One Martini backbone bead per residue (centre of mass of N, CA, C, O) as a GRO file, in nm:
protein
  434
    1UNK     BB    1   2.523   3.433  -2.445
    2UNK     BB    2   2.268   3.604  -2.388
    3UNK     BB    3   2.046   3.394  -2.440
    4UNK     BB    4   2.149   3.199  -2.222
    5UNK     BB    5   2.123   3.394  -1.982
    6UNK     BB    6   1.823   3.451  -2.018
    7UNK     BB    7   1.735   3.161  -1.970
    8UNK     BB    8   1.843   3.133  -1.683
    9UNK     BB    9   1.679   3.369  -1.564
   10UNK     BB   10   1.403   3.256  -1.635
   11UNK     BB   11   1.427   2.990  -1.477
   12UNK     BB   12   1.477   3.122  -1.203
   13UNK     BB   13   1.211   3.279  -1.190
   14UNK     BB   14   1.028   3.032  -1.223
   15UNK     BB   15   1.126   2.882  -0.970
   16UNK     BB   16   1.042   3.103  -0.769
   17UNK     BB   17   0.741   3.094  -0.837
   18UNK     BB   18   0.700   2.798  -0.764
   19UNK     BB   19   0.788   2.823  -0.469
   20UNK     BB   20   0.572   3.028  -0.392
   21UNK     BB   21   0.329   2.851  -0.456
   22UNK     BB   22   0.407   2.609  -0.276
   23UNK     BB   23   0.414   2.763  -0.003
   24UNK     BB   24   0.109   2.814   0.005
   25UNK     BB   25   0.027   2.511   0.025
   26UNK     BB   26   0.183   2.441   0.278
   27UNK     BB   27   0.020   2.640   0.453
   28UNK     BB   28  -0.275   2.568   0.385
   29UNK     BB   29  -0.221   2.235   0.452
   30UNK     BB   30  -0.006   2.181   0.665
   31UNK     BB   31   0.266   2.066   0.571
   32UNK     BB   32   0.445   1.758   0.657
   33UNK     BB   33   0.674   1.559   0.747
   34UNK     BB   34   0.776   1.262   0.819
   35UNK     BB   35   0.818   1.054   1.089
   36UNK     BB   36   0.981   0.863   1.275
   37UNK     BB   37   0.973   0.607   1.450
   38UNK     BB   38   0.987   0.475   1.724
   39UNK     BB   39   1.157   0.304   1.921
   40UNK     BB   40   1.369   0.037   1.877
   41UNK     BB   41   1.336  -0.321   1.890
   42UNK     BB   42   1.578  -0.519   1.790
   43UNK     BB   43   1.492  -0.803   1.884
   44UNK     BB   44   1.207  -0.783   1.759
   45UNK     BB   45   1.293  -0.729   1.469
   46UNK     BB   46   1.454  -0.992   1.426
   47UNK     BB   47   1.216  -1.175   1.474
   48UNK     BB   48   1.040  -1.059   1.244
   49UNK     BB   49   1.227  -1.130   1.014
   50UNK     BB   50   1.210  -1.436   1.045
   51UNK     BB   51   0.895  -1.457   1.026
   52UNK     BB   52   0.851  -1.324   0.745
   53UNK     BB   53   1.025  -1.590   0.613
   54UNK     BB   54   0.839  -1.811   0.750
   55UNK     BB   55   0.663  -2.102   0.649
   56UNK     BB   56   0.542  -2.199   0.930
   57UNK     BB   57   0.291  -2.002   0.923
   58UNK     BB   58   0.192  -2.206   0.734
   59UNK     BB   59   0.001  -2.486   0.690
   60UNK     BB   60   0.217  -2.617   0.451
   61UNK     BB   61   0.504  -2.480   0.428
   62UNK     BB   62   0.483  -2.266   0.136
   63UNK     BB   63   0.446  -1.972   0.285
   64UNK     BB   64   0.506  -1.623   0.316
   65UNK     BB   65   0.506  -1.290   0.343
   66UNK     BB   66   0.722  -1.250   0.111
   67UNK     BB   67   0.556  -1.347  -0.143
   68UNK     BB   68   0.377  -1.057  -0.134
   69UNK     BB   69   0.641  -0.892   0.011
   70UNK     BB   70   0.881  -0.740  -0.185
   71UNK     BB   71   1.155  -0.543  -0.213
   72UNK     BB   72   1.184  -0.571  -0.539
   73UNK     BB   73   0.843  -0.489  -0.541
   74UNK     BB   74   0.752  -0.260  -0.340
   75UNK     BB   75   0.613  -0.458  -0.125
   76UNK     BB   76   0.511  -0.655  -0.336
   77UNK     BB   77   0.442  -0.859  -0.653
   78UNK     BB   78   0.374  -0.712  -0.949
   79UNK     BB   79   0.076  -0.793  -0.953
   80UNK     BB   80  -0.246  -0.745  -0.991
   81UNK     BB   81  -0.300  -1.030  -0.855
   82UNK     BB   82  -0.288  -1.234  -0.612
   83UNK     BB   83  -0.105  -1.531  -0.492
   84UNK     BB   84  -0.145  -1.802  -0.314
   85UNK     BB   85  -0.166  -2.090  -0.202
   86UNK     BB   86   0.027  -2.297  -0.442
   87UNK     BB   87   0.208  -2.115  -0.560
   88UNK     BB   88   0.489  -2.015  -0.773
   89UNK     BB   89   0.718  -1.802  -0.689
   90UNK     BB   90   0.821  -1.463  -0.788
   91UNK     BB   91   0.653  -1.224  -0.894
   92UNK     BB   92   0.652  -1.238  -1.239
   93UNK     BB   93   0.723  -1.565  -1.183
   94UNK     BB   94   0.460  -1.618  -1.073
   95UNK     BB   95   0.246  -1.910  -1.043
   96UNK     BB   96  -0.051  -2.057  -1.000
   97UNK     BB   97  -0.145  -2.331  -1.072
   98UNK     BB   98  -0.273  -2.450  -0.761
   99UNK     BB   99  -0.353  -2.174  -0.688
  100UNK     BB  100  -0.488  -1.879  -0.570
  101UNK     BB  101  -0.692  -1.631  -0.689
  102UNK     BB  102  -0.704  -1.325  -0.592
  103UNK     BB  103  -0.916  -1.035  -0.569
  104UNK     BB  104  -0.649  -0.872  -0.490
  105UNK     BB  105  -0.409  -0.655  -0.446
  106UNK     BB  106  -0.094  -0.637  -0.323
  107UNK     BB  107   0.001  -0.438  -0.087
  108UNK     BB  108   0.186  -0.213   0.032
  109UNK     BB  109   0.413  -0.146   0.344
  110UNK     BB  110   0.468   0.144   0.358
  111UNK     BB  111   0.443   0.320   0.662
  112UNK     BB  112   0.237   0.137   0.854
  113UNK     BB  113   0.390   0.210   1.150
  114UNK     BB  114   0.288   0.490   1.166
  115UNK     BB  115   0.160   0.766   1.254
  116UNK     BB  116  -0.192   0.764   1.138
  117UNK     BB  117  -0.248   0.460   1.109
  118UNK     BB  118  -0.600   0.336   1.131
  119UNK     BB  119  -0.602   0.132   0.878
  120UNK     BB  120  -0.651  -0.192   0.709
  121UNK     BB  121  -0.684  -0.267   0.409
  122UNK     BB  122  -0.887  -0.197   0.145
  123UNK     BB  123  -1.152  -0.207   0.361
  124UNK     BB  124  -1.071  -0.158   0.671
  125UNK     BB  125  -1.104  -0.425   0.874
  126UNK     BB  126  -0.867  -0.286   1.038
  127UNK     BB  127  -0.903  -0.144   1.369
  128UNK     BB  128  -0.958   0.131   1.614
  129UNK     BB  129  -1.108   0.207   1.925
  130UNK     BB  130  -1.201   0.283   2.246
  131UNK     BB  131  -1.282  -0.037   2.292
  132UNK     BB  132  -1.100  -0.151   2.043
  133UNK     BB  133  -1.102  -0.384   1.825
  134UNK     BB  134  -1.148  -0.407   1.458
  135UNK     BB  135  -1.253  -0.717   1.315
  136UNK     BB  136  -1.328  -1.028   1.164
  137UNK     BB  137  -1.280  -1.114   1.476
  138UNK     BB  138  -1.481  -1.116   1.751
  139UNK     BB  139  -1.264  -1.231   1.969
  140UNK     BB  140  -1.096  -0.935   1.950
  141UNK     BB  141  -1.328  -0.748   2.024
  142UNK     BB  142  -1.334  -0.495   2.225
  143UNK     BB  143  -1.324  -0.476   2.579
  144UNK     BB  144  -1.419  -0.810   2.600
  145UNK     BB  145  -1.252  -1.041   2.477
  146UNK     BB  146  -1.230  -1.373   2.426
  147UNK     BB  147  -0.917  -1.329   2.318
  148UNK     BB  148  -0.737  -1.170   2.538
  149UNK     BB  149  -0.445  -1.275   2.511
  150UNK     BB  150  -0.422  -1.147   2.227
  151UNK     BB  151  -0.552  -0.861   2.224
  152UNK     BB  152  -0.361  -0.748   2.466
  153UNK     BB  153  -0.090  -0.785   2.299
  154UNK     BB  154  -0.153  -0.608   2.082
  155UNK     BB  155   0.012  -0.293   1.944
  156UNK     BB  156  -0.120  -0.282   1.640
  157UNK     BB  157  -0.259  -0.278   1.334
  158UNK     BB  158  -0.017  -0.422   1.199
  159UNK     BB  159  -0.033  -0.672   1.378
  160UNK     BB  160  -0.324  -0.754   1.319
  161UNK     BB  161  -0.294  -0.795   1.015
  162UNK     BB  162  -0.093  -1.046   1.035
  163UNK     BB  163  -0.311  -1.264   1.116
  164UNK     BB  164  -0.503  -1.316   0.854
  165UNK     BB  165  -0.330  -1.470   0.644
  166UNK     BB  166  -0.281  -1.718   0.833
  167UNK     BB  167  -0.619  -1.776   0.833
  168UNK     BB  168  -0.616  -1.800   0.519
  169UNK     BB  169  -0.672  -2.033   0.284
  170UNK     BB  170  -0.574  -1.868   0.027
  171UNK     BB  171  -0.299  -1.758   0.146
  172UNK     BB  172  -0.168  -1.967   0.410
  173UNK     BB  173  -0.329  -2.219   0.524
  174UNK     BB  174  -0.521  -2.362   0.306
  175UNK     BB  175  -0.769  -2.443   0.091
  176UNK     BB  176  -0.895  -2.700   0.268
  177UNK     BB  177  -0.939  -2.551   0.516
  178UNK     BB  178  -1.159  -2.540   0.836
  179UNK     BB  179  -1.038  -2.344   1.013
  180UNK     BB  180  -1.039  -2.129   1.238
  181UNK     BB  181  -0.881  -1.868   1.348
  182UNK     BB  182  -0.791  -1.982   1.624
  183UNK     BB  183  -0.691  -2.253   1.515
  184UNK     BB  184  -0.477  -2.135   1.325
  185UNK     BB  185  -0.313  -1.984   1.544
  186UNK     BB  186  -0.246  -2.225   1.727
  187UNK     BB  187  -0.098  -2.383   1.507
  188UNK     BB  188   0.124  -2.170   1.460
  189UNK     BB  189   0.237  -2.172   1.739
  190UNK     BB  190   0.329  -2.467   1.738
  191UNK     BB  191   0.531  -2.440   1.498
  192UNK     BB  192   0.712  -2.226   1.638
  193UNK     BB  193   0.749  -2.335   1.947
  194UNK     BB  194   0.765  -2.674   1.837
  195UNK     BB  195   0.953  -2.683   1.609
  196UNK     BB  196   1.255  -2.697   1.430
  197UNK     BB  197   1.312  -2.390   1.582
  198UNK     BB  198   1.269  -2.386   1.891
  199UNK     BB  199   1.538  -2.287   2.021
  200UNK     BB  200   1.572  -2.025   1.864
  201UNK     BB  201   1.297  -1.898   1.943
  202UNK     BB  202   1.328  -1.903   2.247
  203UNK     BB  203   1.561  -1.697   2.250
  204UNK     BB  204   1.426  -1.465   2.087
  205UNK     BB  205   1.180  -1.423   2.277
  206UNK     BB  206   1.344  -1.360   2.530
  207UNK     BB  207   1.485  -1.103   2.409
  208UNK     BB  208   1.217  -0.950   2.319
  209UNK     BB  209   1.066  -1.070   2.607
  210UNK     BB  210   1.199  -1.044   2.918
  211UNK     BB  211   0.906  -1.020   3.093
  212UNK     BB  212   0.824  -1.294   2.953
  213UNK     BB  213   0.683  -1.654   2.937
  214UNK     BB  214   0.418  -1.620   2.757
  215UNK     BB  215   0.310  -1.715   2.427
  216UNK     BB  216   0.162  -1.582   2.121
  217UNK     BB  217   0.038  -1.465   1.825
  218UNK     BB  218   0.074  -1.169   1.918
  219UNK     BB  219   0.384  -1.176   1.938
  220UNK     BB  220   0.430  -1.242   1.644
  221UNK     BB  221   0.286  -0.993   1.524
  222UNK     BB  222   0.458  -0.776   1.663
  223UNK     BB  223   0.724  -0.854   1.525
  224UNK     BB  224   0.636  -0.806   1.235
  225UNK     BB  225   0.562  -0.509   1.282
  226UNK     BB  226   0.846  -0.413   1.370
  227UNK     BB  227   0.987  -0.481   1.110
  228UNK     BB  228   0.814  -0.302   0.921
  229UNK     BB  229   0.839  -0.024   1.068
  230UNK     BB  230   1.182  -0.022   1.030
  231UNK     BB  231   1.210  -0.111   0.710
  232UNK     BB  232   0.943   0.014   0.553
  233UNK     BB  233   1.068   0.311   0.455
  234UNK     BB  234   0.946   0.662   0.349
  235UNK     BB  235   1.093   0.970   0.486
  236UNK     BB  236   1.327   1.063   0.246
  237UNK     BB  237   1.207   1.243   0.048
  238UNK     BB  238   1.217   1.522  -0.136
  239UNK     BB  239   0.957   1.627  -0.005
  240UNK     BB  240   1.050   1.606   0.291
  241UNK     BB  241   1.303   1.779   0.255
  242UNK     BB  242   1.156   2.030   0.163
  243UNK     BB  243   0.983   2.054   0.432
  244UNK     BB  244   1.273   2.086   0.595
  245UNK     BB  245   1.428   2.316   0.382
  246UNK     BB  246   1.524   2.175   0.103
  247UNK     BB  247   1.463   2.356  -0.180
  248UNK     BB  248   1.681   2.208  -0.393
  249UNK     BB  249   1.595   1.894  -0.399
  250UNK     BB  250   1.363   1.972  -0.588
  251UNK     BB  251   1.276   1.951  -0.886
  252UNK     BB  252   1.116   2.155  -1.096
  253UNK     BB  253   0.920   1.948  -1.220
  254UNK     BB  254   0.817   1.854  -0.938
  255UNK     BB  255   0.712   2.125  -0.842
  256UNK     BB  256   0.501   2.158  -1.059
  257UNK     BB  257   0.351   1.899  -0.976
  258UNK     BB  258   0.276   1.990  -0.688
  259UNK     BB  259   0.097   2.222  -0.773
  260UNK     BB  260  -0.106   2.042  -0.925
  261UNK     BB  261  -0.182   1.858  -0.689
  262UNK     BB  262  -0.296   2.136  -0.522
  263UNK     BB  263  -0.482   2.212  -0.773
  264UNK     BB  264  -0.589   2.117  -1.067
  265UNK     BB  265  -0.574   1.805  -0.985
  266UNK     BB  266  -0.708   1.754  -0.691
  267UNK     BB  267  -0.562   1.535  -0.507
  268UNK     BB  268  -0.619   1.661  -0.215
  269UNK     BB  269  -0.907   1.558  -0.169
  270UNK     BB  270  -0.761   1.272  -0.069
  271UNK     BB  271  -0.437   1.348  -0.062
  272UNK     BB  272  -0.388   1.407   0.255
  273UNK     BB  273  -0.164   1.484   0.469
  274UNK     BB  274   0.126   1.338   0.568
  275UNK     BB  275   0.053   1.064   0.386
  276UNK     BB  276  -0.142   1.145   0.151
  277UNK     BB  277  -0.349   1.044   0.371
  278UNK     BB  278  -0.640   0.945   0.596
  279UNK     BB  279  -0.763   0.661   0.544
  280UNK     BB  280  -0.991   0.661   0.362
  281UNK     BB  281  -1.293   0.634   0.149
  282UNK     BB  282  -1.326   0.565  -0.212
  283UNK     BB  283  -1.500   0.622  -0.519
  284UNK     BB  284  -1.323   0.621  -0.849
  285UNK     BB  285  -1.399   0.412  -1.078
  286UNK     BB  286  -1.273   0.134  -1.085
  287UNK     BB  287  -1.197  -0.106  -1.265
  288UNK     BB  288  -1.285  -0.452  -1.303
  289UNK     BB  289  -1.097  -0.745  -1.217
  290UNK     BB  290  -1.157  -1.053  -1.195
  291UNK     BB  291  -1.321  -1.216  -0.919
  292UNK     BB  292  -1.311  -1.077  -0.672
  293UNK     BB  293  -1.534  -1.146  -0.394
  294UNK     BB  294  -1.800  -1.172  -0.595
  295UNK     BB  295  -1.892  -1.248  -0.902
  296UNK     BB  296  -1.676  -1.030  -1.022
  297UNK     BB  297  -1.696  -0.851  -0.762
  298UNK     BB  298  -1.637  -0.533  -0.561
  299UNK     BB  299  -1.760  -0.353  -0.270
  300UNK     BB  300  -1.570  -0.320  -0.042
  301UNK     BB  301  -1.660  -0.146   0.233
  302UNK     BB  302  -1.945  -0.274   0.242
  303UNK     BB  303  -1.849  -0.559   0.358
  304UNK     BB  304  -1.809  -0.419   0.648
  305UNK     BB  305  -2.071  -0.214   0.695
  306UNK     BB  306  -2.347  -0.222   0.500
  307UNK     BB  307  -2.328   0.051   0.356
  308UNK     BB  308  -2.442   0.172   0.060
  309UNK     BB  309  -2.233   0.422   0.045
  310UNK     BB  310  -1.975   0.197   0.036
  311UNK     BB  311  -1.982   0.128  -0.245
  312UNK     BB  312  -1.671   0.098  -0.402
  313UNK     BB  313  -1.492   0.146  -0.161
  314UNK     BB  314  -1.152   0.249  -0.096
  315UNK     BB  315  -0.856   0.286   0.019
  316UNK     BB  316  -0.649   0.550   0.053
  317UNK     BB  317  -0.345   0.575  -0.057
  318UNK     BB  318  -0.038   0.607  -0.011
  319UNK     BB  319   0.259   0.775  -0.192
  320UNK     BB  320   0.511   0.666  -0.102
  321UNK     BB  321   0.680   0.488  -0.340
  322UNK     BB  322   0.477   0.456  -0.586
  323UNK     BB  323   0.679   0.390  -0.828
  324UNK     BB  324   0.743   0.086  -0.690
  325UNK     BB  325   0.411  -0.034  -0.681
  326UNK     BB  326   0.341  -0.175  -0.919
  327UNK     BB  327   0.043  -0.192  -0.958
  328UNK     BB  328  -0.291  -0.037  -0.947
  329UNK     BB  329  -0.513  -0.068  -0.722
  330UNK     BB  330  -0.717  -0.315  -0.587
  331UNK     BB  331  -0.668  -0.478  -0.894
  332UNK     BB  332  -0.425  -0.384  -1.081
  333UNK     BB  333  -0.527  -0.228  -1.355
  334UNK     BB  334  -0.273  -0.034  -1.339
  335UNK     BB  335   0.062  -0.040  -1.465
  336UNK     BB  336   0.085   0.284  -1.438
  337UNK     BB  337   0.093   0.629  -1.376
  338UNK     BB  338  -0.027   0.720  -1.642
  339UNK     BB  339  -0.296   0.568  -1.607
  340UNK     BB  340  -0.380   0.704  -1.348
  341UNK     BB  341  -0.393   0.993  -1.460
  342UNK     BB  342  -0.602   0.930  -1.679
  343UNK     BB  343  -0.824   0.856  -1.489
  344UNK     BB  344  -0.845   1.135  -1.337
  345UNK     BB  345  -0.900   1.303  -1.595
  346UNK     BB  346  -1.136   1.057  -1.681
  347UNK     BB  347  -1.313   0.836  -1.507
  348UNK     BB  348  -1.565   0.759  -1.675
  349UNK     BB  349  -1.418   0.669  -1.928
  350UNK     BB  350  -1.239   0.452  -1.799
  351UNK     BB  351  -1.462   0.275  -1.686
  352UNK     BB  352  -1.611   0.222  -1.974
  353UNK     BB  353  -1.327   0.202  -2.185
  354UNK     BB  354  -1.122   0.033  -2.063
  355UNK     BB  355  -0.840  -0.170  -2.173
  356UNK     BB  356  -0.746  -0.470  -2.059
  357UNK     BB  357  -0.388  -0.585  -2.056
  358UNK     BB  358  -0.246  -0.906  -1.992
  359UNK     BB  359   0.087  -1.062  -2.068
  360UNK     BB  360   0.125  -1.263  -1.865
  361UNK     BB  361   0.198  -1.607  -1.696
  362UNK     BB  362   0.059  -1.644  -1.401
  363UNK     BB  363  -0.222  -1.729  -1.518
  364UNK     BB  364  -0.458  -1.955  -1.613
  365UNK     BB  365  -0.639  -1.716  -1.669
  366UNK     BB  366  -0.791  -1.460  -1.812
  367UNK     BB  367  -0.781  -1.123  -1.762
  368UNK     BB  368  -1.081  -0.937  -1.716
  369UNK     BB  369  -1.309  -0.706  -1.766
  370UNK     BB  370  -1.589  -0.565  -1.638
  371UNK     BB  371  -1.881  -0.530  -1.868
  372UNK     BB  372  -2.116  -0.486  -1.694
  373UNK     BB  373  -2.355  -0.258  -1.686
  374UNK     BB  374  -2.460  -0.269  -1.386
  375UNK     BB  375  -2.178  -0.233  -1.245
  376UNK     BB  376  -2.086   0.025  -1.383
  377UNK     BB  377  -2.324   0.201  -1.295
  378UNK     BB  378  -2.287   0.163  -0.992
  379UNK     BB  379  -2.012   0.296  -0.977
  380UNK     BB  380  -2.094   0.569  -1.099
  381UNK     BB  381  -2.325   0.650  -0.893
  382UNK     BB  382  -2.099   0.620  -0.636
  383UNK     BB  383  -1.923   0.842  -0.694
  384UNK     BB  384  -1.735   1.073  -0.581
  385UNK     BB  385  -1.798   1.409  -0.529
  386UNK     BB  386  -1.470   1.494  -0.509
  387UNK     BB  387  -1.453   1.384  -0.802
  388UNK     BB  388  -1.342   1.476  -1.083
  389UNK     BB  389  -1.471   1.437  -1.415
  390UNK     BB  390  -1.269   1.679  -1.535
  391UNK     BB  391  -0.941   1.822  -1.579
  392UNK     BB  392  -0.776   1.901  -1.837
  393UNK     BB  393  -0.496   1.802  -1.879
  394UNK     BB  394  -0.203   1.846  -1.994
  395UNK     BB  395   0.079   1.697  -2.095
  396UNK     BB  396   0.263   1.872  -1.919
  397UNK     BB  397   0.106   1.833  -1.652
  398UNK     BB  398   0.130   1.528  -1.641
  399UNK     BB  399   0.441   1.520  -1.635
  400UNK     BB  400   0.474   1.679  -1.369
  401UNK     BB  401   0.306   1.499  -1.189
  402UNK     BB  402   0.470   1.247  -1.238
  403UNK     BB  403   0.738   1.359  -1.122
  404UNK     BB  404   0.644   1.399  -0.834
  405UNK     BB  405   0.567   1.097  -0.783
  406UNK     BB  406   0.844   0.971  -0.864
  407UNK     BB  407   1.064   1.166  -0.733
  408UNK     BB  408   0.933   1.324  -0.487
  409UNK     BB  409   0.817   1.022  -0.351
  410UNK     BB  410   1.109   0.899  -0.345
  411UNK     BB  411   1.334   0.770  -0.178
  412UNK     BB  412   1.665   0.835  -0.196
  413UNK     BB  413   1.758   0.528  -0.160
  414UNK     BB  414   1.557   0.457  -0.433
  415UNK     BB  415   1.635   0.623  -0.697
  416UNK     BB  416   1.795   0.399  -0.856
  417UNK     BB  417   1.511   0.245  -0.931
  418UNK     BB  418   1.420   0.473  -1.169
  419UNK     BB  419   1.562   0.456  -1.444
  420UNK     BB  420   1.352   0.311  -1.624
  421UNK     BB  421   1.112   0.501  -1.562
  422UNK     BB  422   1.251   0.781  -1.660
  423UNK     BB  423   1.236   0.720  -1.970
  424UNK     BB  424   0.930   0.840  -1.986
  425UNK     BB  425   1.078   1.128  -1.873
  426UNK     BB  426   1.330   1.342  -1.964
  427UNK     BB  427   1.263   1.590  -1.754
  428UNK     BB  428   1.310   1.373  -1.531
  429UNK     BB  429   1.510   1.373  -1.234
  430UNK     BB  430   1.702   1.244  -1.012
  431UNK     BB  431   1.805   1.196  -0.688
  432UNK     BB  432   2.076   1.169  -0.530
  433UNK     BB  433   2.220   0.958  -0.337
  434UNK     BB  434   2.304   0.991   0.030
   0.00000   0.00000   0.00000
């Protein structure tokens, strides 16, 4: 009995030391839990729910928002690279067939309607400043936009983001379409307001916007944004509950991982703030696969700003529910979080030597890594200064960090979805759903 008791006392003392270390980082970085979104407009949310699943928003009536953002796949599509209009099926069963292979991974949409989210898309091409919207469509931008009826209706970056897949030939509009953004949006308005569900939508828009009588694509986008804002939430993770004072909710292994996250792992260099990102842009030397945005390459933020220092920079992702949103990075090159951790442990080696292997049947052509010396060197030369070139994490430290990201950052209502994932780390245990 005495050895067993000694072990318990040792573990208890170790846990207290870990809590003490973690409390220092909480204070140092002023860490706070995420807050729930503002008051919900239930009629608007219900309208957004219907629109999110309505294929009428697409030019050919064959794809909706849901095809790339599925609840069963962590609000993504589980594929390395998205498949647009013309593809068939959902998730890992989705097949390219006559569809377009998109250049980037379909990002998750968790928590994108919360305060502090100031830009969207991998390259941040949708944002807002004091003068107005900043988007790929000049007619929406600035203080006096050409399409003022739409621009002044839009209520959030999340709503603005919803506009652009609708107008993208590769994503929802139709590959052969030559319509401009505004023409695509007006056509979508016509299909929704005067289509086969005209009467249903008329009633729903009246209930969602009781003070208004004239509607446009901006009202449609606001409804989709409201649905996402209040539905795709991860604000009650064990980490958030820990920060609210429930010190025993976070398993010891996850606490150890949190300490590594804020110390030796140096994850906080980029993943800081309440969202575990401030939505900045970094080049972390991610290997490139697939068609990219041009000639098998993807310059990321540079395509928006034209600033040479922005080459190969992509938006730093938020991390809550990250365990549910595989694969990872802008091109889905890493299939699990172990590979992500290995990348950060030695990014230069991963960039130059990583062997990408995709065994799925979704794509017509084989997805291969860009092996061109000139593009790899360019990525390496512009790699972020605050990205450690070698962390030298031990296997135990990697396992603890993995546990923090998997259990500590997954909302308690979704912990049951971790069972298969947790088989990869026997020391990491889920938090019971409450």
